[in-house]
Legacy VTK file of the C-alpha trace (Angstrom):
# vtk DataFile Version 3.0
C-alpha trace
ASCII
DATASET POLYDATA
POINTS 475 float
13.321 -30.617 -10.899
16.141 -30.319 -8.335
14.774 -29.255 -4.951
17.371 -26.498 -4.666
16.114 -24.987 -7.938
12.623 -24.714 -6.458
13.998 -23.227 -3.223
16.203 -20.756 -5.133
13.199 -19.612 -7.164
11.468 -18.717 -3.909
14.526 -16.987 -2.437
15.162 -14.941 -5.583
11.654 -13.544 -5.178
12.244 -12.640 -1.532
10.551 -15.613 0.139
12.117 -17.492 3.057
11.617 -21.222 3.571
10.542 -20.332 7.122
7.733 -18.094 5.846
4.478 -19.106 7.615
2.580 -18.756 4.336
4.666 -21.598 2.871
4.560 -23.870 5.926
2.366 -26.556 4.357
4.487 -26.634 1.202
7.787 -26.844 3.107
6.474 -29.490 5.534
5.287 -31.641 2.647
8.579 -31.207 0.821
10.637 -32.252 3.858
8.436 -35.232 4.531
8.512 -36.488 0.955
12.277 -36.127 0.671
12.818 -37.972 3.954
10.496 -40.819 2.992
11.416 -41.234 -0.659
14.480 -42.504 -2.431
14.593 -39.738 -5.028
17.057 -37.643 -3.032
17.098 -33.938 -3.782
14.986 -34.145 -6.944
11.227 -33.690 -7.403
9.208 -35.453 -10.070
5.858 -34.065 -11.199
3.901 -36.051 -8.600
6.072 -34.809 -5.716
5.912 -31.261 -7.054
2.110 -31.354 -7.189
1.900 -32.603 -3.602
4.187 -29.800 -2.444
2.434 -26.921 -4.143
-1.228 -27.915 -3.957
-1.845 -26.380 -0.508
-0.164 -23.059 -1.467
-0.964 -22.971 -5.170
-2.419 -19.429 -5.241
0.485 -17.822 -3.393
3.099 -19.835 -5.311
1.492 -18.825 -8.605
1.766 -15.170 -7.578
5.450 -15.713 -6.776
6.398 -17.462 -10.019
4.322 -15.094 -12.174
5.916 -12.103 -10.379
2.621 -10.692 -9.152
3.938 -9.654 -5.735
4.320 -6.063 -4.484
7.806 -5.784 -5.991
7.791 -7.893 -9.194
11.472 -7.639 -10.122
12.764 -8.342 -6.625
16.276 -9.352 -7.698
16.819 -5.998 -9.399
15.397 -4.212 -6.364
17.815 -5.987 -4.008
20.782 -5.005 -6.192
19.905 -1.361 -5.577
19.405 -1.983 -1.842
22.809 -3.673 -1.618
24.458 -0.714 -3.348
22.799 1.755 -0.960
23.931 -0.417 1.947
27.538 -0.398 0.732
27.457 3.376 0.278
26.137 3.948 3.796
28.557 1.425 5.342
31.571 3.493 4.279
30.571 6.443 6.494
32.851 6.758 9.530
31.129 9.608 11.368
29.147 9.500 14.588
29.679 8.409 18.181
28.272 5.525 20.195
26.719 7.228 23.177
24.090 4.647 24.013
24.367 3.225 27.515
24.585 -0.342 26.229
28.174 0.492 25.147
27.953 -1.381 21.856
31.216 -1.885 19.995
29.318 -3.121 16.966
29.403 -0.371 14.341
28.316 -1.861 11.016
25.085 -0.996 9.289
22.508 -3.779 9.270
19.318 -3.395 7.318
16.301 -5.485 6.420
13.506 -4.587 4.025
10.195 -6.421 4.325
7.702 -5.651 1.581
4.130 -6.783 1.978
5.246 -10.087 0.436
9.029 -10.288 0.263
12.109 -9.867 2.444
15.748 -8.924 1.933
18.472 -8.545 4.560
22.009 -7.212 4.402
24.458 -7.927 7.226
24.167 -10.147 10.295
20.579 -9.071 10.857
19.713 -11.638 13.532
21.721 -9.841 16.248
19.338 -8.723 19.059
19.158 -4.969 19.695
17.092 -2.757 21.982
14.214 -0.821 20.475
14.734 2.111 22.862
12.597 5.006 21.546
11.508 3.002 18.494
9.006 1.350 20.838
7.169 4.657 21.432
5.065 4.745 18.238
4.326 1.049 18.732
3.039 1.678 22.268
1.032 4.597 20.879
-0.483 2.397 18.150
-1.440 -0.242 20.726
-3.040 2.453 22.899
-5.058 3.811 19.967
-6.122 0.312 18.997
-7.282 -0.603 22.512
-8.511 2.713 23.895
-9.398 4.826 20.848
-7.994 8.087 19.515
-10.218 10.436 21.509
-9.355 8.880 24.866
-5.605 8.739 24.228
-5.449 12.370 23.107
-7.119 13.557 26.261
-3.735 12.780 27.842
-1.236 13.655 25.121
-0.826 16.151 22.300
-0.119 15.837 18.603
2.565 18.499 18.148
6.334 17.848 18.102
7.610 18.855 21.529
11.196 19.740 20.648
12.273 17.977 23.840
15.003 15.372 24.066
14.147 11.694 24.387
14.679 11.682 28.186
12.489 14.700 28.946
9.574 14.254 31.373
6.994 17.000 30.893
3.382 17.924 31.591
0.879 19.521 29.275
-1.369 22.413 30.309
-3.781 19.989 31.946
-0.831 18.518 33.904
-1.166 15.120 32.241
1.988 13.141 31.577
2.785 13.034 27.874
4.595 9.742 28.354
2.393 6.706 28.874
2.998 2.987 29.129
1.334 -0.382 29.263
2.417 -3.453 31.145
5.381 -5.259 29.605
3.378 -8.392 28.873
0.753 -6.446 26.900
3.324 -4.710 24.709
5.431 -7.840 24.181
2.353 -9.787 23.135
1.346 -7.135 20.602
4.874 -6.810 19.184
5.075 -10.589 18.797
1.967 -10.479 16.629
3.261 -7.498 14.644
6.534 -9.345 13.956
4.780 -12.495 12.764
5.920 -14.329 15.940
9.570 -13.696 15.180
12.113 -12.681 17.827
10.968 -10.178 20.444
12.822 -10.309 23.779
13.962 -8.312 26.804
17.501 -7.136 27.577
18.050 -6.943 31.333
21.586 -5.474 31.099
20.257 -2.550 29.054
17.526 -2.041 31.609
20.104 -1.957 34.405
22.301 0.438 32.419
19.339 2.731 31.762
18.537 2.772 35.470
22.026 3.840 36.509
22.860 6.649 34.038
22.266 9.735 36.163
19.879 11.721 38.262
17.529 12.621 35.453
17.336 9.061 34.242
16.638 7.763 37.765
13.089 9.029 37.401
12.750 7.287 34.055
14.662 4.346 35.506
11.937 3.761 38.067
9.440 3.913 35.233
11.513 1.335 33.375
12.007 -0.796 36.465
8.265 -1.262 36.554
7.546 -1.282 32.834
10.881 -2.214 31.161
9.673 -1.053 27.736
12.796 0.615 26.314
14.697 -2.615 26.930
12.535 -4.706 24.595
14.742 -6.480 22.067
14.158 -7.261 18.416
16.378 -8.130 15.488
16.484 -6.288 12.179
14.534 -9.224 10.774
11.659 -9.034 13.270
11.822 -5.220 13.353
11.309 -5.018 9.604
8.196 -7.199 9.841
6.852 -4.852 12.537
7.485 -1.937 10.158
5.818 -3.863 7.335
2.769 -4.441 9.545
2.449 -0.670 9.868
2.952 -0.374 6.091
0.177 -2.936 5.615
-2.452 -1.047 7.588
-2.062 -3.112 10.754
-2.192 -6.581 9.171
0.958 -8.646 9.672
2.042 -9.496 6.110
3.444 -12.952 6.884
0.614 -14.248 9.080
-2.342 -12.329 7.667
-3.492 -11.486 11.216
-4.910 -8.043 11.935
-2.943 -6.701 14.897
-3.877 -2.997 14.787
-6.864 -1.102 13.439
-6.355 0.873 10.243
-7.207 4.097 12.121
-4.552 3.384 14.766
-1.940 2.814 12.050
-2.902 5.929 10.105
-2.648 8.139 13.199
0.618 6.508 14.273
2.226 7.076 10.872
1.041 10.692 10.904
2.844 11.392 14.186
5.930 9.408 13.130
6.125 11.578 10.022
6.002 14.819 12.010
8.048 14.018 15.115
9.706 10.605 14.901
13.341 11.664 14.442
14.005 13.941 17.438
15.160 17.438 16.413
15.869 16.153 12.895
12.171 15.382 12.262
11.531 18.391 10.048
14.568 17.780 7.859
13.792 14.071 7.646
10.193 14.775 6.609
11.496 17.229 3.991
14.283 15.045 2.557
12.869 11.533 3.005
9.137 12.203 3.223
8.298 8.955 5.039
7.158 8.113 8.589
10.039 6.856 10.725
11.215 6.493 14.313
14.765 6.386 15.616
16.275 5.244 18.893
19.546 5.922 20.680
20.535 2.294 20.184
21.157 3.289 16.542
17.945 1.783 15.205
15.643 3.367 12.617
12.191 1.984 11.866
11.049 3.299 8.463
7.631 2.743 6.873
6.869 3.006 3.154
3.037 2.859 3.277
1.435 0.110 1.186
4.842 -1.136 0.014
7.271 -2.179 2.749
8.887 -1.657 6.128
12.607 -1.072 6.689
14.598 -1.579 9.870
18.184 -0.293 10.045
20.687 -0.573 12.865
24.052 1.137 13.182
25.006 2.469 16.670
27.188 5.524 15.754
24.897 8.529 16.273
24.897 12.159 15.193
24.579 15.010 17.701
20.779 14.743 17.669
20.782 11.043 18.513
20.047 9.440 15.129
22.078 6.749 13.390
24.401 8.456 10.891
24.500 5.526 8.487
20.802 4.834 8.933
19.882 8.404 7.974
22.157 8.214 4.933
20.556 4.920 3.837
17.025 6.371 4.139
17.942 9.496 2.175
19.543 7.493 -0.632
16.571 5.109 -0.690
14.177 7.893 -1.712
16.713 9.355 -4.142
16.643 6.091 -6.103
13.002 5.024 -5.667
9.856 7.151 -5.872
8.990 6.473 -2.219
8.848 10.083 -0.986
5.248 10.901 -0.049
5.209 13.756 -2.523
6.985 12.178 -5.467
4.892 12.478 -8.599
4.122 8.897 -9.596
3.137 9.822 -13.158
6.057 12.033 -14.163
8.874 10.987 -11.823
10.884 9.270 -14.568
14.207 10.061 -12.902
13.356 7.663 -10.070
12.585 3.948 -10.142
9.193 2.478 -9.296
9.838 -1.049 -7.971
6.123 -1.830 -8.050
6.269 -2.124 -11.828
8.059 -4.704 -13.928
10.804 -3.290 -16.110
9.086 -4.641 -19.224
5.803 -3.038 -18.128
7.461 0.337 -17.520
9.362 0.226 -20.806
6.283 -0.814 -22.776
4.221 1.995 -21.268
6.825 4.682 -21.942
7.376 3.516 -25.539
3.629 3.555 -26.219
3.277 7.061 -24.763
6.317 8.336 -26.656
5.277 6.961 -30.027
1.652 8.000 -29.581
2.768 11.582 -28.903
4.900 11.488 -32.064
1.983 10.012 -34.053
-0.384 12.724 -32.759
2.075 15.588 -33.305
1.967 16.448 -29.580
5.186 18.450 -29.119
4.261 19.569 -25.584
3.972 15.933 -24.434
7.330 15.114 -26.010
8.867 18.113 -24.251
7.548 16.810 -20.897
8.983 13.361 -21.617
12.377 14.832 -22.469
12.415 16.984 -19.319
11.643 13.897 -17.211
14.785 12.208 -18.620
12.926 9.720 -20.814
15.011 7.974 -23.478
13.755 9.675 -26.668
15.364 6.994 -28.862
13.291 4.102 -27.480
12.062 1.546 -30.019
8.835 -0.420 -30.256
8.591 -4.116 -31.190
9.231 -3.182 -34.855
12.339 -1.172 -33.848
10.590 2.041 -34.867
11.451 5.239 -32.989
9.456 8.417 -32.422
11.431 9.972 -35.290
10.266 7.187 -37.641
6.628 7.813 -36.709
6.801 11.622 -36.877
8.583 11.485 -40.266
5.979 9.120 -41.699
3.048 11.169 -40.361
4.465 14.497 -41.584
4.720 16.254 -38.196
7.491 18.739 -38.988
7.482 20.423 -35.544
7.887 17.049 -33.833
10.764 16.126 -36.150
12.486 19.441 -35.444
12.094 18.992 -31.679
13.529 15.472 -31.797
16.549 16.416 -33.888
17.255 19.893 -32.508
16.163 19.535 -28.895
16.949 15.853 -28.296
19.571 15.174 -31.003
18.285 11.651 -31.592
20.097 9.272 -33.922
18.632 9.613 -37.463
20.297 6.427 -38.759
18.296 3.920 -36.663
16.704 1.244 -38.860
13.406 -0.471 -38.149
12.976 -4.200 -38.677
12.427 -3.653 -42.419
15.681 -1.677 -42.693
14.053 1.734 -43.069
15.489 4.923 -41.516
13.303 7.946 -40.621
14.506 9.653 -43.824
13.382 6.701 -45.935
9.979 6.807 -44.181
9.619 10.503 -45.055
10.523 9.758 -48.690
8.109 6.806 -48.839
5.189 8.939 -47.593
6.239 11.991 -49.664
6.810 14.309 -46.712
9.064 16.660 -48.716
9.711 19.309 -46.036
10.747 16.621 -43.587
12.966 14.965 -46.216
14.985 18.187 -46.598
15.290 18.688 -42.813
16.393 15.091 -42.210
18.947 15.129 -45.034
20.639 18.200 -43.537
20.463 16.709 -40.038
21.994 13.420 -41.163
25.002 15.265 -42.591
25.565 17.359 -39.452
24.992 14.312 -37.185
27.557 12.288 -39.150
30.110 15.135 -38.950
29.543 15.437 -35.210
29.973 11.700 -34.710
33.258 11.701 -36.656
34.509 14.663 -34.635
33.617 12.910 -31.382
35.381 9.716 -32.459
38.452 11.718 -33.477
38.553 13.475 -30.102
38.199 10.163 -28.265
41.068 8.636 -30.262
43.256 11.674 -29.565
42.470 11.464 -25.854
43.314 7.772 -25.830
46.657 8.448 -27.511
47.478 11.197 -25.023
46.639 8.913 -22.125
48.810 6.179 -23.610
51.725 8.570 -24.103
51.464 9.829 -20.515
51.507 6.242 -19.237
54.605 5.462 -21.327
LINES 1 476
475 0 1 2 3 4 5 6 7 8 9 10 11 12 13 14 15 16 17 18 19 20 21 22 23 24 25 26 27 28 29 30 31 32 33 34 35 36 37 38 39 40 41 42 43 44 45 46 47 48 49 50 51 52 53 54 55 56 57 58 59 60 61 62 63 64 65 66 67 68 69 70 71 72 73 74 75 76 77 78 79 80 81 82 83 84 85 86 87 88 89 90 91 92 93 94 95 96 97 98 99 100 101 102 103 104 105 106 107 108 109 110 111 112 113 114 115 116 117 118 119 120 121 122 123 124 125 126 127 128 129 130 131 132 133 134 135 136 137 138 139 140 141 142 143 144 145 146 147 148 149 150 151 152 153 154 155 156 157 158 159 160 161 162 163 164 165 166 167 168 169 170 171 172 173 174 175 176 177 178 179 180 181 182 183 184 185 186 187 188 189 190 191 192 193 194 195 196 197 198 199 200 201 202 203 204 205 206 207 208 209 210 211 212 213 214 215 216 217 218 219 220 221 222 223 224 225 226 227 228 229 230 231 232 233 234 235 236 237 238 239 240 241 242 243 244 245 246 247 248 249 250 251 252 253 254 255 256 257 258 259 260 261 262 263 264 265 266 267 268 269 270 271 272 273 274 275 276 277 278 279 280 281 282 283 284 285 286 287 288 289 290 291 292 293 294 295 296 297 298 299 300 301 302 303 304 305 306 307 308 309 310 311 312 313 314 315 316 317 318 319 320 321 322 323 324 325 326 327 328 329 330 331 332 333 334 335 336 337 338 339 340 341 342 343 344 345 346 347 348 349 350 351 352 353 354 355 356 357 358 359 360 361 362 363 364 365 366 367 368 369 370 371 372 373 374 375 376 377 378 379 380 381 382 383 384 385 386 387 388 389 390 391 392 393 394 395 396 397 398 399 400 401 402 403 404 405 406 407 408 409 410 411 412 413 414 415 416 417 418 419 420 421 422 423 424 425 426 427 428 429 430 431 432 433 434 435 436 437 438 439 440 441 442 443 444 445 446 447 448 449 450 451 452 453 454 455 456 457 458 459 460 461 462 463 464 465 466 467 468 469 470 471 472 473 474
């Protein structure tokens, strides 16, 4: 096997060669290639040496048993959403770092796999995105009861640079030492890039009277000036999605209670004055920053980190918001999407073959049982009512053979399915009704076949006429 074929198989499933979980495999592969004369090809002995230390994880990859089985198909959708969001030209860059960079960068890290679009290794400042992370660290180290003696749980409605006191005159803003936070973020990012931007710190300190107070805070603590990349930021988000366990190192960084409480507050007040609309439209915990970053968590599935500096009037990335909204319009990620009947949206956790098999079984079983109400639900959820099983039989075949007249009428009158589909033995639904002596259904299907054929001819005639008219207008 060519080495690049093995590497490409990993990449197509969202695995990087730098992934810590594959370190032993990659080290062995490099060593063997350097020492041997076989060049860029593996024989069976070399292959066995490479995979033996990671055999369980590699088996999951090749057998598509990861969180998102059909990862290539998933990334096609992500790329399309990225392109859609990248075309937006609205927003202003009002962050003090004065970034000229305006593209949208985004990285998705599932609990197993990763996908990036754009130059996602550019360092950027977390700004307010660090706040829920500091909060999670505080909960983990000090406990929920202690932390909430000093801060509330309700959205304040204040801007990001507001210093305020609660009724007990406790500061609602709290910090740790820089070293403590940096150390925790390093673990959450799987030891990927986490740095500090001194120029941003200096800019923050010099932006006005109000910010002088916060500037002195920052001068001591420097927390808003912590840098990440979209790559490392997405792993941090995925750690929150994974209940506090970093998905690429397997290390528990935060307690499950700290993560749960953090995600609850992110959901209710993570997007400034847009938090209510974001919770309504996107339905996922997120946090934005005035650097143009958005940290989005899809619990138990993946973390997303977007960066695009142009902001709306509230202070959120315009393109980032658009990407998040389109993400939940395509996938059933919204917290309140119905996972059983949300057929209009995709579920990336299931293989396409698994989803199709399940829907075909349900459809044909409803037809077999004469369950018109179930078929009506399927049709309303945009299910393909002409799906075929492994014998190329449709619901109309089954209902005709079983003598369920009401089901047949619903399929032909309500769904207008094709009555001329043949199963693998060449039988149409009408022939099935004749074979099983379902006389009422035979009469209904004969009439429907005639009207369906007339309608098809009329449609073809209209399409030909339209084509001729278009051709004449071009001439």
